[in-house]
FILO-194242 format. One record per residue: x, y, z of N, C-alpha, C, O in turn; residue number from 1; chain. Coordinates in steps of 0.02 Angstrom, whole numbers, m for minus. Each point is the difference from the previous one (the first is absolute). Layout:
BEGIN
{n.east: X&n.north: Y&n.up: Z&ca.east: X&ca.north: Y&ca.up: Z&c.east: X&c.north: Y&c.up: Z&o.east: X&o.north: Y&o.up: Z&i: NUM&ch: A}
...
This chain:
BEGIN
{n.east: 940&n.north: m142&n.up: m1371&ca.east: m44&ca.north: 38&ca.up: 45&c.east: 0&c.north: m35&c.up: 67&o.east: m6&o.north: m61&o.up: 5&i: 1&ch: A}
{n.east: 12&n.north: 101&n.up: 47&ca.east: m6&ca.north: m25&ca.up: 69&c.east: m55&c.north: 41&c.up: 34&o.east: 4&o.north: 61&o.up: 4&i: 2&ch: A}
{n.east: m54&n.north: m96&n.up: 21&ca.east: m54&ca.north: 31&ca.up: 38&c.east: 18&c.north: m3&c.up: 74&o.east: 19&o.north: m53&o.up: 25&i: 3&ch: A}
{n.east: m26&n.north: 109&n.up: 10&ca.east: 15&ca.north: 4&ca.up: 71&c.east: m63&c.north: 15&c.up: 39&o.east: m44&o.north: 37&o.up: m23&i: 4&ch: A}
{n.east: 40&n.north: m67&n.up: 82&ca.east: m54&ca.north: 15&ca.up: 46&c.east: 22&c.north: m11&c.up: 71&o.east: 45&o.north: m40&o.up: 13&i: 5&ch: A}
{n.east: m76&n.north: 76&n.up: 33&ca.east: 17&ca.north: m8&ca.up: 71&c.east: m57&c.north: 29&c.up: 42&o.east: m36&o.north: 45&o.up: m22&i: 6&ch: A}
{n.east: 31&n.north: m71&n.up: 82&ca.east: m43&ca.north: 32&ca.up: 49&c.east: 45&c.north: 47&c.up: 40&o.east: 58&o.north: 11&o.up: m17&i: 7&ch: A}
{n.east: m85&n.north: 17&n.up: 71&ca.east: 39&ca.north: 47&ca.up: 41&c.east: 62&c.north: m32&c.up: 30&o.east: 51&o.north: 33&o.up: 8&i: 8&ch: A}
{n.east: m54&n.north: m98&n.up: 8&ca.east: 57&ca.north: m35&ca.up: 29&c.east: 56&c.north: m12&c.up: m50&o.east: 57&o.north: m12&o.up: 21&i: 9&ch: A}
{n.east: m71&n.north: 15&n.up: m85&ca.east: 51&ca.north: m9&ca.up: m51&c.east: 15&c.north: 63&c.up: m40&o.east: 40&o.north: m2&o.up: m47&i: 10&ch: A}
{n.east: m72&n.north: 57&n.up: 67&ca.east: 7&ca.north: 62&ca.up: m39&c.east: 73&c.north: 23&c.up: m7&o.east: 22&o.north: 15&o.up: m55&i: 11&ch: A}
{n.east: 15&n.north: m12&n.up: 110&ca.east: 69&ca.north: 24&ca.up: m3&c.east: 43&c.north: m45&c.up: m44&o.east: 40&o.north: 24&o.up: m39&i: 12&ch: A}
{n.east: m49&n.north: m90&n.up: 45&ca.east: 37&ca.north: m46&ca.up: m42&c.east: m20&c.north: 9&c.up: m74&o.east: 43&o.north: 0&o.up: m43&i: 13&ch: A}
{n.east: m106&n.north: 9&n.up: 30&ca.east: m23&ca.north: 10&ca.up: m69&c.east: 33&c.north: 61&c.up: m31&o.east: 20&o.north: m1&o.up: m59&i: 14&ch: A}
{n.east: m13&n.north: 54&n.up: 97&ca.east: 32&ca.north: 60&ca.up: m26&c.east: 73&c.north: m14&c.up: m19&o.east: 24&o.north: 24&o.up: m51&i: 15&ch: A}
{n.east: 11&n.north: m62&n.up: 92&ca.east: 70&ca.north: m19&ca.up: m16&c.east: 2&c.north: m45&c.up: m61&o.east: 43&o.north: 8&o.up: m43&i: 16&ch: A}
{n.east: m90&n.north: m55&n.up: 40&ca.east: m2&ca.north: m46&ca.up: m57&c.east: m10&c.north: 39&c.up: m65&o.east: 33&o.north: m12&o.up: m50&i: 17&ch: A}
{n.east: m79&n.north: 59&n.up: 52&ca.east: m15&ca.north: 40&ca.up: m60&c.east: 62&c.north: 36&c.up: m25&o.east: 16&o.north: m2&o.up: m59&i: 18&ch: A}
{n.east: 19&n.north: 35&n.up: 104&ca.east: 62&ca.north: 36&ca.up: m19&c.east: 52&c.north: m50&c.up: m28&o.east: 33&o.north: 14&o.up: m50&i: 19&ch: A}
{n.east: m27&n.north: m71&n.up: 83&ca.east: 48&ca.north: m51&ca.up: m21&c.east: m15&c.north: m25&c.up: m71&o.east: 45&o.north: m4&o.up: m42&i: 20&ch: A}
{n.east: m108&n.north: m12&n.up: 30&ca.east: m19&ca.north: m27&ca.up: m66&c.east: 7&c.north: 52&c.up: m55&o.east: 24&o.north: m15&o.up: m54&i: 21&ch: A}
{n.east: m44&n.north: 76&n.up: 69&ca.east: 8&ca.north: 54&ca.up: m50&c.east: 74&c.north: 10&c.up: m15&o.east: 18&o.north: 14&o.up: m57&i: 22&ch: A}
{n.east: 25&n.north: m20&n.up: 108&ca.east: 71&ca.north: 6&ca.up: m10&c.east: 29&c.north: m55&c.up: m44&o.east: 51&o.north: 9&o.up: m33&i: 23&ch: A}
{n.east: m84&n.north: m66&n.up: 35&ca.east: 21&ca.north: m56&ca.up: m43&c.east: m31&c.north: 4&c.up: m70&o.east: 15&o.north: m41&o.up: m43&i: 24&ch: A}
{n.east: m58&n.north: 90&n.up: 32&ca.east: m30&ca.north: 9&ca.up: m66&c.east: m65&c.north: m35&c.up: m11&o.east: m24&o.north: m3&o.up: m57&i: 25&ch: A}
{n.east: m6&n.north: m24&n.up: 109&ca.east: m65&ca.north: m33&ca.up: m7&c.east: m56&c.north: 50&c.up: m6&o.east: 3&o.north: 54&o.up: 30&i: 26&ch: A}
{n.east: m53&n.north: m71&n.up: m69&ca.east: m62&ca.north: 38&ca.up: m1&c.east: m39&c.north: m23&c.up: 61&o.east: m13&o.north: m59&o.up: 9&i: 27&ch: A}
{n.east: m7&n.north: 107&n.up: 33&ca.east: m33&ca.north: m16&ca.up: 63&c.east: m68&c.north: 35&c.up: 2&o.east: m6&o.north: 58&o.up: m18&i: 28&ch: A}
{n.east: m44&n.north: m96&n.up: 39&ca.east: m66&ca.north: 30&ca.up: 11&c.east: m18&c.north: m11&c.up: 74&o.east: m10&o.north: m56&o.up: 22&i: 29&ch: A}
{n.east: 7&n.north: 111&n.up: 14&ca.east: m15&ca.north: 0&ca.up: 72&c.east: m75&c.north: 2&c.up: 9&o.east: m32&o.north: 50&o.up: m18&i: 30&ch: A}
{n.east: 4&n.north: m103&n.up: 47&ca.east: m72&ca.north: m5&ca.up: 10&c.east: m21&c.north: 19&c.up: 71&o.east: m57&o.north: m11&o.up: 20&i: 31&ch: A}
{n.east: 102&n.north: 41&n.up: 18&ca.east: m17&ca.north: 23&ca.up: 68&c.east: 20&c.north: m49&c.up: 53&o.east: 24&o.north: m55&o.up: m14&i: 32&ch: A}
{n.east: m35&n.north: 75&n.up: 72&ca.east: m24&ca.north: 60&ca.up: 31&c.east: 52&c.north: 55&c.up: m7&o.east: 57&o.north: m13&o.up: m18&i: 33&ch: A}
{n.east: m79&n.north: 74&n.up: 32&ca.east: 44&ca.north: 56&ca.up: m11&c.east: 16&c.north: 39&c.up: 64&o.east: 20&o.north: 58&o.up: m3&i: 34&ch: A}
{n.east: m30&n.north: m91&n.up: 60&ca.east: 17&ca.north: 31&ca.up: 65&c.east: 6&c.north: m55&c.up: 53&o.east: m13&o.north: m59&o.up: m14&i: 35&ch: A}
{n.east: 31&n.north: 79&n.up: 74&ca.east: 4&ca.north: m46&ca.up: 57&c.east: m68&c.north: m9&c.up: 34&o.east: m4&o.north: m36&o.up: 51&i: 36&ch: A}
{n.east: m48&n.north: 67&n.up: m76&ca.east: m66&ca.north: m4&ca.up: 30&c.east: m27&c.north: m71&c.up: m6&o.east: 8&o.north: m32&o.up: m52&i: 37&ch: A}
{n.east: m40&n.north: 7&n.up: 104&ca.east: m25&ca.north: m68&ca.up: 3&c.east: m49&c.north: m16&c.up: m57&o.east: m48&o.north: 37&o.up: m11&i: 38&ch: A}
{n.east: 61&n.north: m92&n.up: m24&ca.east: m42&ca.north: m24&ca.up: m54&c.east: m4&c.north: m76&c.up: 5&o.east: 34&o.north: m30&o.up: 42&i: 39&ch: A}
{n.east: m73&n.north: m1&n.up: m85&ca.east: m9&ca.north: m72&ca.up: 1&c.east: 43&c.north: m33&c.up: m54&o.east: m8&o.north: 14&o.up: m59&i: 40&ch: A}
{n.east: 54&n.north: m58&n.up: 80&ca.east: 47&ca.north: m31&ca.up: m47&c.east: m33&c.north: m38&c.up: m57&o.east: 28&o.north: 1&o.up: m55&i: 41&ch: A}
{n.east: m87&n.north: m34&n.up: 64&ca.east: m28&ca.north: m36&ca.up: m58&c.east: m14&c.north: 46&c.up: m59&o.east: 6&o.north: m22&o.up: m58&i: 42&ch: A}
{n.east: m24&n.north: 84&n.up: 70&ca.east: m16&ca.north: 45&ca.up: m55&c.east: 60&c.north: 8&c.up: m47&o.east: m8&o.north: 2&o.up: m61&i: 43&ch: A}
{n.east: 67&n.north: 3&n.up: 89&ca.east: 60&ca.north: 12&ca.up: m40&c.east: 27&c.north: m66&c.up: m29&o.east: 27&o.north: m1&o.up: m55&i: 44&ch: A}
{n.east: m34&n.north: m53&n.up: 92&ca.east: 20&ca.north: m65&ca.up: m26&c.east: m43&c.north: m19&c.up: m60&o.east: 26&o.north: m24&o.up: m50&i: 45&ch: A}
{n.east: m91&n.north: 35&n.up: 55&ca.east: m44&ca.north: m15&ca.up: m56&c.east: 16&c.north: 44&c.up: m60&o.east: 2&o.north: m25&o.up: m57&i: 46&ch: A}
{n.east: 11&n.north: 89&n.up: 69&ca.east: 16&ca.north: 46&ca.up: m56&c.east: 62&c.north: m23&c.up: m37&o.east: 0&o.north: m1&o.up: m62&i: 47&ch: A}
{n.east: 52&n.north: m17&n.up: 98&ca.east: 62&ca.north: m23&ca.up: m32&c.east: m12&c.north: m66&c.up: m37&o.east: 19&o.north: m7&o.up: m58&i: 48&ch: A}
{n.east: m51&n.north: m40&n.up: 91&ca.east: m12&ca.north: m66&ca.up: m30&c.east: m42&c.north: 6&c.up: m64&o.east: 16&o.north: m31&o.up: m50&i: 49&ch: A}
{n.east: m68&n.north: 71&n.up: 53&ca.east: m43&ca.north: 8&ca.up: m60&c.east: 37&c.north: 34&c.up: m56&o.east: m11&o.north: m17&o.up: m59&i: 50&ch: A}
{n.east: 56&n.north: 64&n.up: 74&ca.east: 40&ca.north: 33&ca.up: m52&c.east: 48&c.north: m50&c.up: m32&o.east: 9&o.north: 1&o.up: m61&i: 51&ch: A}
{n.east: 22&n.north: m44&n.up: 101&ca.east: 46&ca.north: m49&ca.up: m27&c.east: m36&c.north: m50&c.up: m45&o.east: 27&o.north: m20&o.up: m52&i: 52&ch: A}
{n.east: m86&n.north: 0&n.up: 71&ca.east: m39&ca.north: m47&ca.up: m42&c.east: m14&c.north: 31&c.up: m68&o.east: 1&o.north: m35&o.up: m50&i: 53&ch: A}
{n.east: m16&n.north: 99&n.up: 49&ca.east: m15&ca.north: 34&ca.up: m63&c.east: 62&c.north: 10&c.up: m44&o.east: m6&o.north: 7&o.up: m60&i: 54&ch: A}
{n.east: 65&n.north: m7&n.up: 91&ca.east: 63&ca.north: 7&ca.up: m37&c.east: 46&c.north: m57&c.up: 20&o.east: 44&o.north: 9&o.up: 42&i: 55&ch: A}
{n.east: m52&n.north: m66&n.up: m74&ca.east: 36&ca.north: m61&ca.up: 21&c.east: 76&c.north: 5&c.up: 0&o.east: 33&o.north: m38&o.up: 35&i: 56&ch: A}
{n.east: m5&n.north: 85&n.up: m72&ca.east: 73&ca.north: 8&ca.up: 1&c.east: 23&c.north: 42&c.up: 59&o.east: 60&o.north: 4&o.up: 14&i: 57&ch: A}
{n.east: m106&n.north: 28&n.up: 20&ca.east: 16&ca.north: 43&ca.up: 57&c.east: 12&c.north: m41&c.up: 62&o.east: m17&o.north: m59&o.up: 4&i: 58&ch: A}
{n.east: 46&n.north: 91&n.up: 45&ca.east: 9&ca.north: m28&ca.up: 67&c.east: m32&c.north: 48&c.up: 50&o.east: m10&o.north: 59&o.up: m15&i: 59&ch: A}
{n.east: m5&n.north: m85&n.up: 74&ca.east: m28&ca.north: 41&ca.up: 53&c.east: 41&c.north: m7&c.up: 63&o.east: 29&o.north: m52&o.up: 13&i: 60&ch: A}
{n.east: m27&n.north: 105&n.up: 25&ca.east: 33&ca.north: 0&ca.up: 65&c.east: m47&c.north: 34&c.up: 49&o.east: m23&o.north: 55&o.up: m11&i: 61&ch: A}
{n.east: 10&n.north: m90&n.up: 66&ca.east: m46&ca.north: 25&ca.up: 51&c.east: 35&c.north: m1&c.up: 67&o.east: 35&o.north: m48&o.up: 17&i: 62&ch: A}
{n.east: m44&n.north: 101&n.up: 22&ca.east: 27&ca.north: 2&ca.up: 68&c.east: m55&c.north: 17&c.up: 49&o.east: m38&o.north: 47&o.up: m10&i: 63&ch: A}
{n.east: 35&n.north: m85&n.up: 63&ca.east: m41&ca.north: 18&ca.up: 58&c.east: 45&c.north: m12&c.up: 61&o.east: 60&o.north: m12&o.up: m9&i: 64&ch: A}
{n.east: m86&n.north: 14&n.up: 68&ca.east: 44&ca.north: m5&ca.up: 59&c.east: 40&c.north: m64&c.up: 0&o.east: 61&o.north: 1&o.up: 11&i: 65&ch: A}
{n.east: m94&n.north: m58&n.up: m22&ca.east: 35&ca.north: m65&ca.up: 0&c.east: 4&c.north: m31&c.up: m70&o.east: 42&o.north: m44&o.up: m11&i: 66&ch: A}
{n.east: m83&n.north: 65&n.up: m35&ca.east: m4&ca.north: m30&ca.up: m66&c.east: m50&c.north: m58&c.up: m2&o.east: m20&o.north: m20&o.up: m55&i: 67&ch: A}
{n.east: 1&n.north: m6&n.up: 112&ca.east: m43&ca.north: m59&ca.up: 2&c.east: m70&c.north: 15&c.up: m26&o.east: m25&o.north: m35&o.up: m45&i: 68&ch: A}
{n.east: m7&n.north: 87&n.up: 71&ca.east: m68&ca.north: 15&ca.up: m20&c.east: m4&c.north: 17&c.up: m74&o.east: m46&o.north: m23&o.up: m35&i: 69&ch: A}
{n.east: 93&n.north: 62&n.up: 10&ca.east: 0&ca.north: 18&ca.up: m70&c.east: 10&c.north: m61&c.up: m45&o.east: m30&o.north: m4&o.up: m53&i: 70&ch: A}
{n.east: 72&n.north: m42&n.up: 75&ca.east: 12&ca.north: m61&ca.up: m39&c.east: m64&c.north: m42&c.up: m4&o.east: m17&o.north: m25&o.up: m53&i: 71&ch: A}
{n.east: m16&n.north: 18&n.up: 109&ca.east: m63&ca.north: m39&ca.up: 1&c.east: m51&c.north: 33&c.up: m46&o.east: m32&o.north: m34&o.up: m41&i: 72&ch: A}
{n.east: 25&n.north: 100&n.up: 46&ca.east: m49&ca.north: 36&ca.up: m42&c.east: 18&c.north: m6&c.up: m74&o.east: m44&o.north: m15&o.up: m41&i: 73&ch: A}
{n.east: 106&n.north: 27&n.up: 23&ca.east: 20&ca.north: m2&ca.up: m70&c.east: m13&c.north: m68&c.up: m31&o.east: m20&o.north: m5&o.up: m58&i: 74&ch: A}
{n.east: 32&n.north: m48&n.up: 96&ca.east: m9&ca.north: m67&ca.up: m26&c.east: m73&c.north: m19&c.up: m11&o.east: m14&o.north: m53&o.up: m27&i: 75&ch: A}
{n.east: m32&n.north: 95&n.up: 48&ca.east: m71&ca.north: m11&ca.up: m13&c.east: m18&c.north: 16&c.up: m73&o.east: m52&o.north: m21&o.up: m24&i: 76&ch: A}
{n.east: 96&n.north: 57&n.up: m11&ca.east: m13&ca.north: 21&ca.up: m68&c.east: 26&c.north: m54&c.up: m48&o.east: 59&o.north: m19&o.up: 2&i: 77&ch: A}
{n.east: m104&n.north: m6&n.up: m44&ca.east: 18&ca.north: m53&ca.up: m48&c.east: 58&c.north: 23&c.up: m44&o.east: m1&o.north: 55&o.up: m28&i: 78&ch: A}
{n.east: 51&n.north: m97&n.up: 22&ca.east: 59&ca.north: 15&ca.up: m41&c.east: 58&c.north: 28&c.up: 39&o.east: 54&o.north: 11&o.up: m28&i: 79&ch: A}
{n.east: m64&n.north: 1&n.up: 92&ca.east: 54&ca.north: 28&ca.up: 41&c.east: 35&c.north: m56&c.up: 39&o.east: m32&o.north: m44&o.up: 29&i: 80&ch: A}
{n.east: 97&n.north: 48&n.up: m29&ca.east: 42&ca.north: m42&ca.up: 42&c.east: 43&c.north: 47&c.up: 41&o.east: 57&o.north: 16&o.up: m17&i: 81&ch: A}
{n.east: m86&n.north: 7&n.up: 73&ca.east: 35&ca.north: 47&ca.up: 44&c.east: 41&c.north: m40&c.up: 50&o.east: m21&o.north: m51&o.up: 26&i: 82&ch: A}
{n.east: 81&n.north: 76&n.up: m13&ca.east: 46&ca.north: m33&ca.up: 46&c.east: 23&c.north: 49&c.up: 54&o.east: 21&o.north: 56&o.up: m16&i: 83&ch: A}
{n.east: m25&n.north: m77&n.up: 78&ca.east: 27&ca.north: 38&ca.up: 56&c.east: 73&c.north: m20&c.up: 7&o.east: 14&o.north: m57&o.up: 19&i: 84&ch: A}
{n.east: 31&n.north: 102&n.up: m33&ca.east: 71&ca.north: m16&ca.up: 1&c.east: 35&c.north: 39&c.up: 55&o.east: m19&o.north: 57&o.up: 16&i: 85&ch: A}
{n.east: 70&n.north: m88&n.up: 12&ca.east: 33&ca.north: 28&ca.up: 59&c.east: 76&c.north: m10&c.up: m2&o.east: 35&o.north: 26&o.up: 42&i: 86&ch: A}
{n.east: m11&n.north: m63&n.up: m92&ca.east: 72&ca.north: m10&ca.up: m8&c.east: 16&c.north: m17&c.up: m73&o.east: m45&o.north: m7&o.up: m41&i: 87&ch: A}
{n.east: 109&n.north: 1&n.up: 26&ca.east: 22&ca.north: m12&ca.up: m69&c.east: m29&c.north: m66&c.up: m27&o.east: m26&o.north: m1&o.up: m55&i: 88&ch: A}
{n.east: 31&n.north: m52&n.up: 94&ca.east: m23&ca.north: m66&ca.up: m23&c.east: m75&c.north: 0&c.up: m16&o.east: m20&o.north: m26&o.up: m52&i: 89&ch: A}
{n.east: m21&n.north: 53&n.up: 97&ca.east: m72&ca.north: 0&ca.up: m12&c.east: m17&c.north: 41&c.up: m63&o.east: m46&o.north: m17&o.up: m36&i: 90&ch: A}
{n.east: 83&n.north: 70&n.up: 25&ca.east: m14&ca.north: 42&ca.up: m57&c.east: 21&c.north: m33&c.up: m65&o.east: m37&o.north: 1&o.up: m49&i: 91&ch: A}
{n.east: 96&n.north: m31&n.up: 48&ca.east: 23&ca.north: m35&ca.up: m60&c.east: m48&c.north: m57&c.up: m18&o.east: m18&o.north: m8&o.up: m59&i: 92&ch: A}
{n.east: m3&n.north: m30&n.up: 108&ca.east: m45&ca.north: m56&ca.up: m14&c.east: m70&c.north: 23&c.up: m20&o.east: m33&o.north: m33&o.up: m40&i: 93&ch: A}
{n.east: 12&n.north: 89&n.up: 67&ca.east: m66&ca.north: 27&ca.up: m19&c.east: m2&c.north: 13&c.up: m75&o.east: m51&o.north: m12&o.up: m32&i: 94&ch: A}
{n.east: 105&n.north: 37&n.up: 4&ca.east: 2&ca.north: 13&ca.up: m72&c.east: 18&c.north: m62&c.up: m40&o.east: m36&o.north: m18&o.up: m47&i: 95&ch: A}
{n.east: 91&n.north: m15&n.up: 64&ca.east: 25&ca.north: m55&ca.up: m40&c.east: m45&c.north: m61&c.up: 1&o.east: m9&o.north: m34&o.up: m51&i: 96&ch: A}
{n.east: m21&n.north: 19&n.up: 108&ca.east: m40&ca.north: m61&ca.up: 8&c.east: m75&c.north: 11&c.up: m8&o.east: m35&o.north: m43&o.up: m26&i: 97&ch: A}
{n.east: 11&n.north: 101&n.up: 48&ca.east: m73&ca.north: 11&ca.up: 4&c.east: m23&c.north: 52&c.up: m50&o.east: m61&o.north: 9&o.up: m10&i: 98&ch: A}
{n.east: 108&n.north: 26&n.up: m22&ca.east: m17&ca.north: 53&ca.up: m47&c.east: m46&c.north: 51&c.up: 33&o.east: m49&o.north: 23&o.up: m30&i: 99&ch: A}
{n.east: 65&n.north: m4&n.up: 92&ca.east: m40&ca.north: 50&ca.up: 36&c.east: m1&c.north: 64&c.up: m40&o.east: 50&o.north: 22&o.up: m29&i: 100&ch: A}
{n.east: m109&n.north: 9&n.up: 27&ca.east: m7&ca.north: 63&ca.up: m37&c.east: m13&c.north: 59&c.up: 46&o.east: m3&o.north: 58&o.up: m23&i: 101&ch: A}
{n.east: m5&n.north: m71&n.up: 87&ca.east: m7&ca.north: 53&ca.up: 50&c.east: 44&c.north: m17&c.up: 60&o.east: 0&o.north: m56&o.up: 26&i: 102&ch: A}
{n.east: 38&n.north: 105&n.up: m5&ca.east: 44&ca.north: m6&ca.up: 58&c.east: m32&c.north: 38&c.up: 58&o.east: m18&o.north: 58&o.up: m7&i: 103&ch: A}
{n.east: 11&n.north: m91&n.up: 64&ca.east: m27&ca.north: 31&ca.up: 60&c.east: 55&c.north: 7&c.up: 52&o.east: 39&o.north: m47&o.up: 12&i: 104&ch: A}
{n.east: m36&n.north: 106&n.up: 18&ca.east: 54&ca.north: 14&ca.up: 48&c.east: m29&c.north: 32&c.up: 63&o.east: m52&o.north: 33&o.up: m1&i: 105&ch: A}
{n.east: 87&n.north: m44&n.up: 56&ca.east: m20&ca.north: 30&ca.up: 64&c.east: 36&c.north: 64&c.up: 12&o.east: 60&o.north: 0&o.up: 16&i: 106&ch: A}
{n.east: m95&n.north: 56&n.up: m22&ca.east: 30&ca.north: 65&ca.up: 11&c.east: 22&c.north: 11&c.up: 72&o.east: 44&o.north: 41&o.up: 14&i: 107&ch: A}
{n.east: m76&n.north: m77&n.up: 33&ca.east: 17&ca.north: 8&ca.up: 70&c.east: 42&c.north: m57&c.up: 27&o.east: 20&o.north: 2&o.up: 58&i: 108&ch: A}
{n.east: m6&n.north: m52&n.up: m99&ca.east: 37&ca.north: m58&ca.up: 24&c.east: 64&c.north: m14&c.up: m38&o.east: 40&o.north: m42&o.up: 20&i: 109&ch: A}
{n.east: m30&n.north: 78&n.up: m75&ca.east: 57&ca.north: m14&ca.up: m44&c.east: 42&c.north: 63&c.up: m4&o.east: m25&o.north: 55&o.up: m13&i: 110&ch: A}
{n.east: 90&n.north: m62&n.up: 23&ca.east: 46&ca.north: 56&ca.up: m9&c.east: m7&c.north: 25&c.up: m72&o.east: 2&o.north: m40&o.up: m47&i: 111&ch: A}
{n.east: m9&n.north: 104&n.up: 38&ca.east: m16&ca.north: 28&ca.up: m66&c.east: 56&c.north: m12&c.up: m50&o.east: m14&o.north: m9&o.up: m59&i: 112&ch: A}
{n.east: 77&n.north: 10&n.up: 79&ca.east: 54&ca.north: m14&ca.up: m47&c.east: m4&c.north: m72&c.up: m24&o.east: 12&o.north: m13&o.up: m59&i: 113&ch: A}
{n.east: m30&n.north: m33&n.up: 102&ca.east: m9&ca.north: m70&ca.up: m21&c.east: m60&c.north: m4&c.up: m47&o.east: 3&o.north: m37&o.up: m49&i: 114&ch: A}
{n.east: m56&n.north: 72&n.up: 64&ca.east: m59&ca.north: m1&ca.up: m44&c.east: 19&c.north: 21&c.up: m71&o.east: m23&o.north: m31&o.up: m48&i: 115&ch: A}
{n.east: 64&n.north: 82&n.up: 40&ca.east: 21&ca.north: 22&ca.up: m66&c.east: 42&c.north: m53&c.up: m35&o.east: m6&o.north: m10&o.up: m61&i: 116&ch: A}
{n.east: 47&n.north: m25&n.up: 98&ca.east: 40&ca.north: m55&ca.up: m28&c.east: m47&c.north: m56&c.up: m24&o.east: 10&o.north: m28&o.up: m54&i: 117&ch: A}
{n.east: m61&n.north: 12&n.up: 94&ca.east: m48&ca.north: m52&ca.up: m19&c.east: m40&c.north: 20&c.up: m62&o.east: m15&o.north: m42&o.up: m42&i: 118&ch: A}
{n.east: 0&n.north: 105&n.up: 36&ca.east: m36&ca.north: 25&ca.up: m59&c.east: 43&c.north: m10&c.up: m62&o.east: m25&o.north: m22&o.up: m52&i: 119&ch: A}
{n.east: 88&n.north: 38&n.up: 56&ca.east: 45&ca.north: m11&ca.up: m57&c.east: 2&c.north: m73&c.up: m20&o.east: m2&o.north: m17&o.up: m59&i: 120&ch: A}
{n.east: 6&n.north: m27&n.up: 108&ca.east: 1&ca.north: m72&ca.up: m14&c.east: m66&c.north: m21&c.up: m33&o.east: 0&o.north: m36&o.up: m49&i: 121&ch: A}
{n.east: m55&n.north: 60&n.up: 77&ca.east: m66&ca.north: m17&ca.up: m27&c.east: m6&c.north: 21&c.up: m73&o.east: m25&o.north: m38&o.up: m42&i: 122&ch: A}
{n.east: 46&n.north: 98&n.up: 26&ca.east: m8&ca.north: 26&ca.up: m67&c.east: 52&c.north: m27&c.up: m49&o.east: m13&o.north: m1&o.up: m61&i: 123&ch: A}
{n.east: 70&n.north: m22&n.up: 85&ca.east: 53&ca.north: m23&ca.up: m43&c.east: 3&c.north: m76&c.up: m9&o.east: 37&o.north: m24&o.up: m42&i: 124&ch: A}
{n.east: m75&n.north: m13&n.up: 82&ca.east: 2&ca.north: m73&ca.up: m3&c.east: m55&c.north: m25&c.up: m46&o.east: m59&o.north: 14&o.up: 12&i: 125&ch: A}
{n.east: 77&n.north: m50&n.up: m64&ca.east: m52&ca.north: m27&ca.up: m45&c.east: m30&c.north: m65&c.up: 27&o.east: 30&o.north: m34&o.up: 42&i: 126&ch: A}
{n.east: m89&n.north: 18&n.up: m66&ca.east: m31&ca.north: m64&ca.up: 14&c.east: 42&c.north: m53&c.up: m35&o.east: 21&o.north: 9&o.up: m57&i: 127&ch: A}
{n.east: m9&n.north: m65&n.up: 91&ca.east: 44&ca.north: m51&ca.up: m26&c.east: m28&c.north: m37&c.up: m61&o.east: 38&o.north: m28&o.up: m39&i: 128&ch: A}
{n.east: m103&n.north: 27&n.up: 32&ca.east: m34&ca.north: m37&ca.up: m54&c.east: 7&c.north: m76&c.up: 8&o.east: m19&o.north: m37&o.up: m46&i: 129&ch: A}
{n.east: 45&n.north: 14&n.up: 102&ca.east: 7&ca.north: m73&ca.up: 11&c.east: m69&c.north: m32&c.up: m1&o.east: m49&o.north: 27&o.up: 25&i: 130&ch: A}
{n.east: 45&n.north: m86&n.up: m56&ca.east: m64&ca.north: m35&ca.up: m8&c.east: m34&c.north: m10&c.up: 66&o.east: m61&o.north: 9&o.up: 5&i: 131&ch: A}
{n.east: 98&n.north: m29&n.up: 47&ca.east: m32&ca.north: m14&ca.up: 64&c.east: m32&c.north: 63&c.up: 30&o.east: m52&o.north: m4&o.up: 32&i: 132&ch: A}
{n.east: 83&n.north: 62&n.up: m43&ca.east: m29&ca.north: 62&ca.up: 25&c.east: m60&c.north: 21&c.up: m41&o.east: m49&o.north: 24&o.up: 27&i: 133&ch: A}
{n.east: 52&n.north: m33&n.up: m92&ca.east: m57&ca.north: 15&ca.up: m43&c.east: m60&c.north: m45&c.up: 19&o.east: m57&o.north: 24&o.up: 3&i: 134&ch: A}
{n.east: 71&n.north: m87&n.up: 11&ca.east: m53&ca.north: m47&ca.up: 20&c.east: m33&c.north: 22&c.up: 65&o.east: m61&o.north: m3&o.up: 7&i: 135&ch: A}
{n.east: 102&n.north: 24&n.up: 41&ca.east: m27&ca.north: 21&ca.up: 65&c.east: m42&c.north: 65&c.up: m6&o.east: m52&o.north: 7&o.up: 32&i: 136&ch: A}
{n.east: 76&n.north: 39&n.up: m73&ca.east: m38&ca.north: 61&ca.up: m10&c.east: m66&c.north: m16&c.up: m34&o.east: m52&o.north: 30&o.up: 17&i: 137&ch: A}
{n.east: 52&n.north: m75&n.up: m65&ca.east: m62&ca.north: m20&ca.up: m34&c.east: m50&c.north: m29&c.up: 50&o.east: m60&o.north: 12&o.up: m7&i: 138&ch: A}
{n.east: 84&n.north: m49&n.up: 56&ca.east: m45&ca.north: m27&ca.up: 51&c.east: m31&c.north: 56&c.up: 42&o.east: m59&o.north: m2&o.up: 16&i: 139&ch: A}
{n.east: 99&n.north: 51&n.up: 0&ca.east: m26&ca.north: 57&ca.up: 38&c.east: m53&c.north: 36&c.up: m40&o.east: m54&o.north: 16&o.up: 25&i: 140&ch: A}
{n.east: 70&n.north: m3&n.up: m88&ca.east: m47&ca.north: 37&ca.up: m43&c.east: m65&c.north: m39&c.up: m11&o.east: m54&o.north: 30&o.up: m7&i: 141&ch: A}
{n.east: 58&n.north: m96&n.up: 7&ca.east: m61&ca.north: m40&ca.up: m9&c.east: m48&c.north: 6&c.up: 59&o.east: m59&o.north: m15&o.up: m7&i: 142&ch: A}
{n.east: 84&n.north: 38&n.up: 64&ca.east: m42&ca.north: 5&ca.up: 60&c.east: m19&c.north: 72&c.up: 17&o.east: m30&o.north: 13&o.up: 52&i: 143&ch: A}
{n.east: 48&n.north: 33&n.up: m96&ca.east: m19&ca.north: 70&ca.up: 13&c.east: m75&c.north: 9&c.up: m10&o.east: m30&o.north: m31&o.up: m44&i: 144&ch: A}
{n.east: 1&n.north: 74&n.up: 85&ca.east: m72&ca.north: 12&ca.up: m2&c.east: m25&c.north: 39&c.up: m55&o.east: m60&o.north: 11&o.up: m4&i: 145&ch: A}
């Protein structure tokens, strides 16, 4: 399961992501927004993050204009490790090293074809399970509110 969310700045990218994921055979749940009309990005970031926490095997993808605000908002939810990714290396490391469960993208700052490539990397890259990475994640979890 992949939960999708976006504000107005990420709406067009979200629509492309949804088609792309469905084409790959993923079950997708679109949590909005459903138009280009101005909305508040935290509402959609929280919705995606809370859905991912309830379904730990799921992943989330959020798009806003830059991805920054949505990433900050999503990381407020206990159990979420949201990563703002912008290239292949950041995306691979977000999954392999940090076990990120939410990917944040900039709908207004990232070429959409590259965004789709990063989504594939995010969904296809497993967590490495390396002890040092598990230890670091445990430290993060110990400080969650």
